[in-house]
N, CA, C and O atoms as a GROMACS GRO file, in nm:
protein
  536
    1MET      N    1   0.082  -0.119   0.000
    1MET     CA    2   0.000   0.000   0.000
    1MET      C    3   0.087   0.126   0.000
    1MET      O    4   0.059   0.222  -0.071
    2ARG      N    5   0.192   0.124   0.079
    2ARG     CA    6   0.284   0.239   0.080
    2ARG      C    7   0.348   0.258  -0.057
    2ARG      O    8   0.380   0.370  -0.097
    3ALA      N    9   0.368   0.147  -0.130
    3ALA     CA   10   0.426   0.157  -0.264
    3ALA      C   11   0.332   0.234  -0.357
    3ALA      O   12   0.378   0.317  -0.436
    4LYS      N   13   0.201   0.208  -0.348
    4LYS     CA   14   0.105   0.280  -0.431
    4LYS      C   15   0.104   0.428  -0.395
    4LYS      O   16   0.097   0.515  -0.483
    5ALA      N   17   0.111   0.455  -0.266
    5ALA     CA   18   0.116   0.595  -0.222
    5ALA      C   19   0.243   0.662  -0.273
    5ALA      O   20   0.239   0.776  -0.320
    6LYS      N   21   0.355   0.592  -0.264
    6LYS     CA   22   0.483   0.648  -0.310
    6LYS      C   23   0.478   0.677  -0.460
    6LYS      O   24   0.526   0.780  -0.505
    7ASP      N   25   0.418   0.584  -0.537
    7ASP     CA   26   0.406   0.605  -0.682
    7ASP      C   27   0.331   0.734  -0.716
    7ASP      O   28   0.360   0.800  -0.816
    8LYS      N   29   0.234   0.770  -0.631
    8LYS     CA   30   0.157   0.892  -0.654
    8LYS      C   31   0.215   1.012  -0.580
    8LYS      O   32   0.161   1.122  -0.588
    9GLY      N   33   0.324   0.991  -0.507
    9GLY     CA   34   0.384   1.100  -0.431
    9GLY      C   35   0.301   1.139  -0.310
    9GLY      O   36   0.306   1.253  -0.265
   10ILE      N   37   0.224   1.044  -0.257
   10ILE     CA   38   0.136   1.071  -0.143
   10ILE      C   39   0.210   1.035  -0.014
   10ILE      O   40   0.267   0.927  -0.002
   11GLU      N   41   0.206   1.125   0.080
   11GLU     CA   42   0.266   1.102   0.211
   11GLU      C   43   0.157   1.048   0.304
   11GLU      O   44   0.049   1.106   0.314
   12ILE      N   45   0.185   0.937   0.374
   12ILE     CA   46   0.092   0.882   0.472
   12ILE      C   47   0.151   0.909   0.610
   12ILE      O   48   0.262   0.866   0.640
   13ARG      N   49   0.077   0.981   0.694
   13ARG     CA   50   0.122   1.015   0.828
   13ARG      C   51   0.032   0.946   0.930
   13ARG      O   52  -0.090   0.954   0.921
   14VAL      N   53   0.093   0.878   1.026
   14VAL     CA   54   0.021   0.809   1.132
   14VAL      C   55   0.056   0.877   1.264
   14VAL      O   56   0.173   0.896   1.295
   15SER      N   57  -0.046   0.915   1.340
   15SER     CA   58  -0.021   0.982   1.466
   15SER      C   59  -0.135   0.957   1.564
   15SER      O   60  -0.240   0.905   1.527
   16LYS      N   61  -0.111   0.996   1.687
   16LYS     CA   62  -0.216   0.993   1.789
   16LYS      C   63  -0.300   1.118   1.773
   16LYS      O   64  -0.252   1.221   1.726
   17ALA      N   65  -0.424   1.110   1.813
   17ALA     CA   66  -0.509   1.228   1.812
   17ALA      C   67  -0.456   1.327   1.916
   17ALA      O   68  -0.392   1.288   2.014
   18GLU      N   69  -0.483   1.453   1.893
   18GLU     CA   70  -0.437   1.555   1.984
   18GLU      C   71  -0.485   1.526   2.125
   18GLU      O   72  -0.602   1.494   2.146
   19GLY      N   73  -0.395   1.537   2.222
   19GLY     CA   74  -0.432   1.513   2.360
   19GLY      C   75  -0.405   1.372   2.408
   19GLY      O   76  -0.415   1.346   2.528
   20GLU      N   77  -0.372   1.280   2.319
   20GLU     CA   78  -0.339   1.144   2.360
   20GLU      C   79  -0.203   1.144   2.429
   20GLU      O   80  -0.115   1.220   2.389
   21PRO      N   81  -0.185   1.061   2.532
   21PRO     CA   82  -0.056   1.058   2.602
   21PRO      C   83   0.058   1.014   2.511
   21PRO      O   84   0.039   0.931   2.423
   22ASP      N   85   0.177   1.070   2.534
   22ASP     CA   86   0.293   1.040   2.452
   22ASP      C   87   0.368   0.914   2.493
   22ASP      O   88   0.462   0.874   2.425
   23ASP      N   89   0.330   0.851   2.604
   23ASP     CA   90   0.405   0.735   2.652
   23ASP      C   91   0.364   0.605   2.585
   23ASP      O   92   0.423   0.501   2.614
   24GLU      N   93   0.265   0.607   2.498
   24GLU     CA   94   0.222   0.486   2.428
   24GLU      C   95   0.281   0.483   2.288
   24GLU      O   96   0.314   0.588   2.231
   25ASP      N   97   0.294   0.363   2.232
   25ASP     CA   98   0.341   0.350   2.095
   25ASP      C   99   0.237   0.412   2.002
   25ASP      O  100   0.119   0.374   2.007
   26THR      N  101   0.277   0.504   1.919
   26THR     CA  102   0.186   0.578   1.832
   26THR      C  103   0.105   0.489   1.740
   26THR      O  104  -0.012   0.517   1.715
   27THR      N  105   0.164   0.383   1.690
   27THR     CA  106   0.096   0.303   1.590
   27THR      C  107   0.028   0.179   1.647
   27THR      O  108  -0.022   0.097   1.570
   28ARG      N  109   0.023   0.163   1.776
   28ARG     CA  110  -0.035   0.043   1.836
   28ARG      C  111  -0.167   0.077   1.904
   28ARG      O  112  -0.172   0.164   1.991
   29VAL      N  113  -0.274   0.008   1.866
   29VAL     CA  114  -0.405   0.028   1.924
   29VAL      C  115  -0.456  -0.108   1.970
   29VAL      O  116  -0.444  -0.207   1.898
   30TYR      N  117  -0.513  -0.113   2.088
   30TYR     CA  118  -0.568  -0.237   2.141
   30TYR      C  119  -0.719  -0.228   2.146
   30TYR      O  120  -0.775  -0.135   2.203
   31ALA      N  121  -0.785  -0.326   2.086
   31ALA     CA  122  -0.931  -0.332   2.085
   31ALA      C  123  -0.973  -0.478   2.077
   31ALA      O  124  -0.898  -0.562   2.028
   32ASN      N  125  -1.091  -0.508   2.125
   32ASN     CA  126  -1.143  -0.644   2.125
   32ASN      C  127  -1.211  -0.672   1.991
   32ASN      O  128  -1.333  -0.673   1.979
   33VAL      N  129  -1.126  -0.696   1.890
   33VAL     CA  130  -1.174  -0.722   1.754
   33VAL      C  131  -1.092  -0.836   1.695
   33VAL      O  132  -0.990  -0.876   1.751
   34ASN      N  133  -1.136  -0.886   1.582
   34ASN     CA  134  -1.056  -0.981   1.507
   34ASN      C  135  -0.952  -0.898   1.432
   34ASN      O  136  -0.988  -0.822   1.342
   35PRO      N  137  -0.823  -0.913   1.467
   35PRO     CA  138  -0.723  -0.826   1.406
   35PRO      C  139  -0.712  -0.841   1.254
   35PRO      O  140  -0.685  -0.743   1.185
   36MET      N  141  -0.733  -0.961   1.203
   36MET     CA  142  -0.723  -0.980   1.058
   36MET      C  143  -0.836  -0.906   0.986
   36MET      O  144  -0.812  -0.837   0.887
   37LEU      N  145  -0.958  -0.920   1.036
   37LEU     CA  146  -1.071  -0.852   0.972
   37LEU      C  147  -1.058  -0.701   0.983
   37LEU      O  148  -1.078  -0.629   0.885
   38MET      N  149  -1.024  -0.652   1.103
   38MET     CA  150  -1.016  -0.508   1.121
   38MET      C  151  -0.900  -0.450   1.039
   38MET      O  152  -0.911  -0.340   0.986
   39SER      N  153  -0.790  -0.523   1.029
   39SER     CA  154  -0.678  -0.478   0.945
   39SER      C  155  -0.722  -0.467   0.800
   39SER      O  156  -0.684  -0.374   0.730
   40HIS      N  157  -0.805  -0.563   0.756
   40HIS     CA  158  -0.857  -0.559   0.619
   40HIS      C  159  -0.943  -0.434   0.598
   40HIS      O  160  -0.930  -0.366   0.497
   41ALA      N  161  -1.029  -0.404   0.694
   41ALA     CA  162  -1.117  -0.287   0.681
   41ALA      C  163  -1.036  -0.158   0.676
   41ALA      O  164  -1.060  -0.072   0.592
   42ILE      N  165  -0.940  -0.145   0.767
   42ILE     CA  166  -0.858  -0.023   0.770
   42ILE      C  167  -0.776  -0.012   0.642
   42ILE      O  168  -0.765   0.096   0.585
   43ALA      N  169  -0.718  -0.122   0.598
   43ALA     CA  170  -0.639  -0.120   0.474
   43ALA      C  171  -0.725  -0.079   0.356
   43ALA      O  172  -0.679  -0.004   0.270
   44ASN      N  173  -0.850  -0.126   0.350
   44ASN     CA  174  -0.937  -0.088   0.240
   44ASN      C  175  -0.967   0.062   0.243
   44ASN      O  176  -0.969   0.127   0.138
   45LEU      N  177  -0.990   0.117   0.361
   45LEU     CA  178  -1.018   0.260   0.372
   45LEU      C  179  -0.896   0.343   0.331
   45LEU      O  180  -0.910   0.445   0.263
   46VAL      N  181  -0.777   0.299   0.371
   46VAL     CA  182  -0.655   0.370   0.332
   46VAL      C  183  -0.632   0.355   0.182
   46VAL      O  184  -0.593   0.451   0.115
   47HIS      N  185  -0.658   0.235   0.128
   47HIS     CA  186  -0.644   0.213  -0.017
   47HIS      C  187  -0.736   0.307  -0.094
   47HIS      O  188  -0.696   0.365  -0.194
   48ASN      N  189  -0.860   0.323  -0.047
   48ASN     CA  190  -0.952   0.418  -0.112
   48ASN      C  191  -0.898   0.560  -0.105
   48ASN      O  192  -0.907   0.635  -0.202
   49ALA      N  193  -0.842   0.596   0.009
   49ALA     CA  194  -0.786   0.731   0.024
   49ALA      C  195  -0.674   0.752  -0.078
   49ALA      O  196  -0.665   0.859  -0.140
   50ILE      N  197  -0.590   0.651  -0.096
   50ILE     CA  198  -0.482   0.662  -0.195
   50ILE      C  199  -0.540   0.669  -0.336
   50ILE      O  200  -0.500   0.754  -0.416
   51LYS      N  201  -0.634   0.580  -0.365
   51LYS     CA  202  -0.690   0.570  -0.500
   51LYS      C  203  -0.756   0.700  -0.545
   51LYS      O  204  -0.744   0.740  -0.661
   52TYR      N  205  -0.826   0.767  -0.453
   52TYR     CA  206  -0.902   0.885  -0.492
   52TYR      C  207  -0.833   1.017  -0.457
   52TYR      O  208  -0.892   1.124  -0.477
   53SER      N  209  -0.710   1.012  -0.406
   53SER     CA  210  -0.637   1.134  -0.374
   53SER      C  211  -0.551   1.178  -0.492
   53SER      O  212  -0.507   1.097  -0.573
   54ALA      N  213  -0.530   1.306  -0.498
   54ALA     CA  214  -0.445   1.363  -0.602
   54ALA      C  215  -0.299   1.327  -0.577
   54ALA      O  216  -0.260   1.299  -0.463
   55ASN      N  217  -0.221   1.328  -0.682
   55ASN     CA  218  -0.077   1.310  -0.668
   55ASN      C  219  -0.021   1.418  -0.576
   55ASN      O  220  -0.072   1.530  -0.572
   56HIS      N  221   0.083   1.382  -0.504
   56HIS     CA  222   0.156   1.475  -0.417
   56HIS      C  223   0.066   1.537  -0.310
   56HIS      O  224   0.075   1.656  -0.282
   57SER      N  225  -0.021   1.455  -0.252
   57SER     CA  226  -0.107   1.501  -0.144
   57SER      C  227  -0.069   1.426  -0.016
   57SER      O  228   0.035   1.362  -0.010
   58GLN      N  229  -0.154   1.435   0.084
   58GLN     CA  230  -0.123   1.375   0.214
   58GLN      C  231  -0.245   1.303   0.267
   58GLN      O  232  -0.358   1.348   0.252
   59ILE      N  233  -0.221   1.189   0.331
   59ILE     CA  234  -0.325   1.113   0.400
   59ILE      C  235  -0.283   1.105   0.547
   59ILE      O  236  -0.169   1.069   0.577
   60LYS      N  237  -0.375   1.137   0.636
   60LYS     CA  238  -0.346   1.133   0.780
   60LYS      C  239  -0.431   1.026   0.847
   60LYS      O  240  -0.553   1.022   0.829
   61LEU      N  241  -0.367   0.941   0.925
   61LEU     CA  242  -0.436   0.845   1.010
   61LEU      C  243  -0.411   0.887   1.153
   61LEU      O  244  -0.296   0.899   1.196
   62GLU      N  245  -0.517   0.909   1.227
   62GLU     CA  246  -0.505   0.946   1.368
   62GLU      C  247  -0.584   0.846   1.451
   62GLU      O  248  -0.690   0.800   1.411
   63MET      N  249  -0.529   0.814   1.568
   63MET     CA  250  -0.593   0.716   1.655
   63MET      C  251  -0.613   0.776   1.793
   63MET      O  252  -0.530   0.854   1.840
   64GLU      N  253  -0.723   0.739   1.856
   64GLU     CA  254  -0.754   0.787   1.990
   64GLU      C  255  -0.822   0.676   2.069
   64GLU      O  256  -0.909   0.606   2.017
   65HIS      N  257  -0.782   0.660   2.194
   65HIS     CA  258  -0.851   0.570   2.286
   65HIS      C  259  -0.945   0.654   2.372
   65HIS      O  260  -0.905   0.757   2.425
   66THR      N  261  -1.067   0.611   2.385
   66THR     CA  262  -1.157   0.670   2.483
   66THR      C  263  -1.195   0.557   2.578
   66THR      O  264  -1.163   0.441   2.550
   67PRO      N  265  -1.261   0.586   2.688
   67PRO     CA  266  -1.299   0.476   2.779
   67PRO      C  267  -1.387   0.370   2.714
   67PRO      O  268  -1.389   0.256   2.758
   68SER      N  269  -1.461   0.408   2.609
   68SER     CA  270  -1.555   0.312   2.551
   68SER      C  271  -1.524   0.269   2.408
   68SER      O  272  -1.589   0.178   2.357
   69GLU      N  273  -1.427   0.332   2.344
   69GLU     CA  274  -1.402   0.297   2.205
   69GLU      C  275  -1.262   0.338   2.159
   69GLU      O  276  -1.193   0.415   2.224
   70VAL      N  277  -1.225   0.282   2.046
   70VAL     CA  278  -1.104   0.325   1.976
   70VAL      C  279  -1.153   0.397   1.851
   70VAL      O  280  -1.234   0.344   1.775
   71VAL      N  281  -1.103   0.517   1.830
   71VAL     CA  282  -1.144   0.598   1.716
   71VAL      C  283  -1.026   0.609   1.621
   71VAL      O  284  -0.914   0.643   1.662
   72ILE      N  285  -1.051   0.581   1.495
   72ILE     CA  286  -0.948   0.595   1.392
   72ILE      C  287  -1.002   0.690   1.286
   72ILE      O  288  -1.106   0.664   1.225
   73TRP      N  289  -0.930   0.800   1.266
   73TRP     CA  290  -0.966   0.895   1.161
   73TRP      C  291  -0.874   0.874   1.043
   73TRP      O  292  -0.753   0.859   1.060
   74ILE      N  293  -0.931   0.872   0.924
   74ILE     CA  294  -0.852   0.867   0.801
   74ILE      C  295  -0.894   0.990   0.721
   74ILE      O  296  -1.007   1.000   0.674
   75ARG      N  297  -0.800   1.082   0.707
   75ARG     CA  298  -0.828   1.207   0.636
   75ARG      C  299  -0.744   1.212   0.510
   75ARG      O  300  -0.625   1.182   0.511
   76ASP      N  301  -0.808   1.250   0.400
   76ASP     CA  302  -0.735   1.259   0.274
   76ASP      C  303  -0.769   1.387   0.202
   76ASP      O  304  -0.853   1.465   0.246
   77GLN      N  305  -0.703   1.407   0.092
   77GLN     CA  306  -0.725   1.526   0.009
   77GLN      C  307  -0.773   1.479  -0.128
   77GLN      O  308  -0.723   1.524  -0.231
   78GLY      N  309  -0.870   1.389  -0.126
   78GLY     CA  310  -0.918   1.328  -0.249
   78GLY      C  311  -1.030   1.404  -0.315
   78GLY      O  312  -1.049   1.524  -0.292
   79ILE      N  313  -1.105   1.332  -0.398
   79ILE     CA  314  -1.211   1.395  -0.478
   79ILE      C  315  -1.335   1.426  -0.395
   79ILE      O  316  -1.416   1.510  -0.435
   80GLY      N  317  -1.350   1.361  -0.280
   80GLY     CA  318  -1.466   1.385  -0.195
   80GLY      C  319  -1.593   1.320  -0.248
   80GLY      O  320  -1.596   1.266  -0.358
   81ILE      N  321  -1.696   1.327  -0.166
   81ILE     CA  322  -1.827   1.270  -0.201
   81ILE      C  323  -1.932   1.376  -0.174
   81ILE      O  324  -1.929   1.444  -0.070
   82ALA      N  325  -2.025   1.391  -0.265
   82ALA     CA  326  -2.134   1.488  -0.249
   82ALA      C  327  -2.220   1.451  -0.128
   82ALA      O  328  -2.241   1.333  -0.099
   83GLY      N  329  -2.268   1.552  -0.058
   83GLY     CA  330  -2.348   1.531   0.063
   83GLY      C  331  -2.468   1.440   0.042
   83GLY      O  332  -2.501   1.361   0.131
   84ASP      N  333  -2.534   1.451  -0.073
   84ASP     CA  334  -2.653   1.370  -0.097
   84ASP      C  335  -2.620   1.223  -0.125
   84ASP      O  336  -2.710   1.140  -0.134
   85GLU      N  337  -2.491   1.190  -0.139
   85GLU     CA  338  -2.452   1.051  -0.164
   85GLU      C  339  -2.389   0.984  -0.041
   85GLU      O  340  -2.367   0.863  -0.042
   86LEU      N  341  -2.361   1.059   0.063
   86LEU     CA  342  -2.290   1.005   0.179
   86LEU      C  343  -2.359   0.885   0.241
   86LEU      O  344  -2.292   0.788   0.280
   87GLU      N  345  -2.491   0.889   0.251
   87GLU     CA  346  -2.564   0.777   0.312
   87GLU      C  347  -2.559   0.650   0.228
   87GLU      O  348  -2.573   0.541   0.282
   88ARG      N  349  -2.539   0.662   0.100
   88ARG     CA  350  -2.545   0.546   0.011
   88ARG      C  351  -2.411   0.479  -0.014
   88ARG      O  352  -2.409   0.363  -0.056
   89VAL      N  353  -2.298   0.546   0.011
   89VAL     CA  354  -2.169   0.491  -0.029
   89VAL      C  355  -2.131   0.364   0.045
   89VAL      O  356  -2.038   0.294   0.003
   90GLN      N  357  -2.200   0.331   0.156
   90GLN     CA  358  -2.172   0.206   0.226
   90GLN      C  359  -2.265   0.093   0.182
   90GLN      O  360  -2.260  -0.017   0.237
   91GLU      N  361  -2.347   0.119   0.082
   91GLU     CA  362  -2.434   0.015   0.027
   91GLU      C  363  -2.356  -0.067  -0.075
   91GLU      O  364  -2.267  -0.015  -0.143
   92ARG      N  365  -2.389  -0.195  -0.084
   92ARG     CA  366  -2.323  -0.283  -0.182
   92ARG      C  367  -2.343  -0.231  -0.324
   92ARG      O  368  -2.454  -0.194  -0.363
   93PHE      N  369  -2.236  -0.230  -0.400
   93PHE     CA  370  -2.231  -0.194  -0.542
   93PHE      C  371  -2.260  -0.046  -0.571
   93PHE      O  372  -2.265  -0.007  -0.688
   94TYR      N  373  -2.280   0.036  -0.468
   94TYR     CA  374  -2.302   0.178  -0.495
   94TYR      C  375  -2.168   0.248  -0.512
   94TYR      O  376  -2.077   0.229  -0.432
   95ARG      N  377  -2.157   0.328  -0.616
   95ARG     CA  378  -2.038   0.410  -0.638
   95ARG      C  379  -2.084   0.554  -0.657
   95ARG      O  380  -2.181   0.581  -0.729
   96ALA      N  381  -2.015   0.644  -0.592
   96ALA     CA  382  -2.048   0.785  -0.604
   96ALA      C  383  -2.036   0.827  -0.752
   96ALA      O  384  -1.961   0.767  -0.829
   97LYS      N  385  -2.110   0.928  -0.788
   97LYS     CA  386  -2.112   0.973  -0.927
   97LYS      C  387  -1.974   1.012  -0.978
   97LYS      O  388  -1.945   0.995  -1.096
   98ASN      N  389  -1.889   1.065  -0.890
   98ASN     CA  390  -1.757   1.109  -0.934
   98ASN      C  391  -1.650   1.000  -0.916
   98ASN      O  392  -1.531   1.028  -0.931
   99ALA      N  393  -1.690   0.877  -0.883
   99ALA     CA  394  -1.594   0.769  -0.858
   99ALA      C  395  -1.537   0.708  -0.985
   99ALA      O  396  -1.450   0.621  -0.978
  100SER      N  397  -1.582   0.753  -1.100
  100SER     CA  398  -1.534   0.694  -1.224
  100SER      C  399  -1.388   0.729  -1.253
  100SER      O  400  -1.331   0.680  -1.350
  101THR      N  401  -1.328   0.813  -1.169
  101THR     CA  402  -1.187   0.848  -1.187
  101THR      C  403  -1.095   0.731  -1.153
  101THR      O  404  -0.976   0.734  -1.184
  102ALA      N  405  -1.151   0.627  -1.088
  102ALA     CA  406  -1.071   0.509  -1.051
  102ALA      C  407  -1.157   0.384  -1.065
  102ALA      O  408  -1.279   0.390  -1.057
  103ASN      N  409  -1.091   0.272  -1.087
  103ASN     CA  410  -1.163   0.145  -1.098
  103ASN      C  411  -1.214   0.100  -0.962
  103ASN      O  412  -1.154   0.130  -0.859
  104GLY      N  413  -1.326   0.029  -0.964
  104GLY     CA  414  -1.382  -0.025  -0.840
  104GLY      C  415  -1.515  -0.092  -0.868
  104GLY      O  416  -1.574  -0.074  -0.974
  105SER      N  417  -1.561  -0.169  -0.769
  105SER     CA  418  -1.686  -0.243  -0.784
  105SER      C  419  -1.798  -0.188  -0.697
  105SER      O  420  -1.914  -0.226  -0.715
  106GLY      N  421  -1.766  -0.100  -0.604
  106GLY     CA  422  -1.868  -0.052  -0.512
  106GLY      C  423  -1.888  -0.146  -0.394
  106GLY      O  424  -1.987  -0.133  -0.323
  107LEU      N  425  -1.797  -0.238  -0.373
  107LEU     CA  426  -1.810  -0.332  -0.260
  107LEU      C  427  -1.722  -0.295  -0.141
  107LEU      O  428  -1.753  -0.334  -0.028
  108GLY      N  429  -1.615  -0.223  -0.161
  108GLY     CA  430  -1.517  -0.198  -0.056
  108GLY      C  431  -1.574  -0.140   0.071
  108GLY      O  432  -1.556  -0.197   0.179
  109LEU      N  433  -1.644  -0.027   0.061
  109LEU     CA  434  -1.698   0.036   0.181
  109LEU      C  435  -1.807  -0.048   0.246
  109LEU      O  436  -1.821  -0.046   0.369
  110SER      N  437  -1.885  -0.122   0.167
  110SER     CA  438  -1.989  -0.206   0.227
  110SER      C  439  -1.926  -0.321   0.305
  110SER      O  440  -1.978  -0.360   0.410
  111ILE      N  441  -1.816  -0.375   0.257
  111ILE     CA  442  -1.745  -0.481   0.330
  111ILE      C  443  -1.685  -0.423   0.457
  111ILE      O  444  -1.692  -0.485   0.563
  112CYS      N  445  -1.626  -0.306   0.447
  112CYS     CA  446  -1.572  -0.241   0.567
  112CYS      C  447  -1.681  -0.219   0.671
  112CYS      O  448  -1.661  -0.243   0.790
  113LYS      N  449  -1.797  -0.175   0.625
  113LYS     CA  450  -1.909  -0.152   0.716
  113LYS      C  451  -1.950  -0.281   0.786
  113LYS      O  452  -1.975  -0.282   0.906
  114GLU      N  453  -1.959  -0.391   0.711
  114GLU     CA  454  -1.995  -0.520   0.771
  114GLU      C  455  -1.894  -0.563   0.876
  114GLU      O  456  -1.932  -0.613   0.982
  115ILE      N  457  -1.766  -0.544   0.848
  115ILE     CA  458  -1.662  -0.582   0.944
  115ILE      C  459  -1.674  -0.498   1.071
  115ILE      O  460  -1.675  -0.552   1.181
  116VAL      N  461  -1.684  -0.367   1.055
  116VAL     CA  462  -1.691  -0.278   1.170
  116VAL      C  463  -1.820  -0.302   1.249
  116VAL      O  464  -1.817  -0.302   1.372
  117ASP      N  465  -1.931  -0.324   1.180
  117ASP     CA  466  -2.058  -0.355   1.247
  117ASP      C  467  -2.046  -0.480   1.334
  117ASP      O  468  -2.104  -0.487   1.442
  118ARG      N  469  -1.972  -0.578   1.286
  118ARG     CA  470  -1.956  -0.705   1.359
  118ARG      C  471  -1.898  -0.683   1.498
  118ARG      O  472  -1.923  -0.761   1.590
  119PHE      N  473  -1.820  -0.576   1.514
  119PHE     CA  474  -1.756  -0.547   1.642
  119PHE      C  475  -1.820  -0.425   1.711
  119PHE      O  476  -1.757  -0.355   1.789
  120ASN      N  477  -1.949  -0.403   1.678
  120ASN     CA  478  -2.029  -0.295   1.738
  120ASN      C  479  -1.969  -0.157   1.714
  120ASN      O  480  -1.980  -0.068   1.798
  121GLY      N  481  -1.905  -0.140   1.600
  121GLY     CA  482  -1.850  -0.010   1.564
  121GLY      C  483  -1.932   0.054   1.455
  121GLY      O  484  -2.039   0.006   1.419
  122TYR      N  485  -1.882   0.162   1.403
  122TYR     CA  486  -1.951   0.231   1.294
  122TYR      C  487  -1.848   0.309   1.212
  122TYR      O  488  -1.740   0.342   1.260
  123ILE      N  489  -1.885   0.336   1.090
  123ILE     CA  490  -1.804   0.420   1.002
  123ILE      C  491  -1.883   0.548   0.981
  123ILE      O  492  -1.994   0.547   0.928
  124ASP      N  493  -1.825   0.658   1.023
  124ASP     CA  494  -1.888   0.789   1.009
  124ASP      C  495  -1.811   0.864   0.901
  124ASP      O  496  -1.694   0.898   0.919
  125ILE      N  497  -1.876   0.890   0.790
  125ILE     CA  498  -1.808   0.954   0.676
  125ILE      C  499  -1.845   1.101   0.671
  125ILE      O  500  -1.962   1.138   0.664
  126GLU      N  501  -1.742   1.184   0.675
  126GLU     CA  502  -1.758   1.328   0.656
  126GLU      C  503  -1.674   1.364   0.535
  126GLU      O  504  -1.553   1.340   0.533
  127SER      N  505  -1.736   1.421   0.434
  127SER     CA  506  -1.664   1.451   0.311
  127SER      C  507  -1.727   1.570   0.242
  127SER      O  508  -1.845   1.601   0.260
  128GLN      N  509  -1.645   1.636   0.162
  128GLN     CA  510  -1.691   1.745   0.078
  128GLN      C  511  -1.630   1.726  -0.059
  128GLN      O  512  -1.514   1.687  -0.072
  129LEU      N  513  -1.709   1.755  -0.163
  129LEU     CA  514  -1.656   1.745  -0.298
  129LEU      C  515  -1.531   1.830  -0.313
  129LEU      O  516  -1.528   1.946  -0.273
  130GLY      N  517  -1.428   1.770  -0.370
  130GLY     CA  518  -1.303   1.840  -0.396
  130GLY      C  519  -1.213   1.856  -0.275
  130GLY      O  520  -1.103   1.910  -0.287
  131LYS      N  521  -1.258   1.810  -0.157
  131LYS     CA  522  -1.178   1.826  -0.037
  131LYS      C  523  -1.147   1.691   0.029
  131LYS      O  524  -1.068   1.686   0.122
  132GLY      N  525  -1.208   1.585  -0.017
  132GLY     CA  526  -1.180   1.454   0.039
  132GLY      C  527  -1.252   1.429   0.169
  132GLY      O  528  -1.354   1.491   0.200
  133PHE      N  529  -1.197   1.336   0.245
  133PHE     CA  530  -1.255   1.298   0.374
  133PHE      C  531  -1.192   1.380   0.482
  133PHE      O  532  -1.069   1.390   0.491
  134ILE      N  533  -1.275   1.439   0.566
  134ILE     CA  534  -1.225   1.529   0.670
  134ILE      C  535  -1.261   1.480   0.808
  134ILE      O  536  -1.227   1.543   0.907
   0.00000   0.00000   0.00000
């Protein structure tokens, strides 16, 4: 995945969310999930960020522990999704109108949603056209 990002000149930055203690390993998160499935979901979300981001842009992954959950933000500078399509992009085979800039089947986000749902989580998508995921 880093190779694809490098080919596009995209920098991937991994950090703790602001206010997280500095004594923990930045890239290590502990949660009661199936690590293989959750790794697949996170990798798919990062792959989408790479696929739909412009060359020479940046993708940020931030992690935060709260007493009740682990929060992972993936922010990119991609093409974004129109507000009226946000609710549908997690449906099977649905692709946003502007997604034709890259190949895909419309299954990735729906699979991620199923994985995250299995562990009582959720995917909250905030996006603006031309600004990516924020």
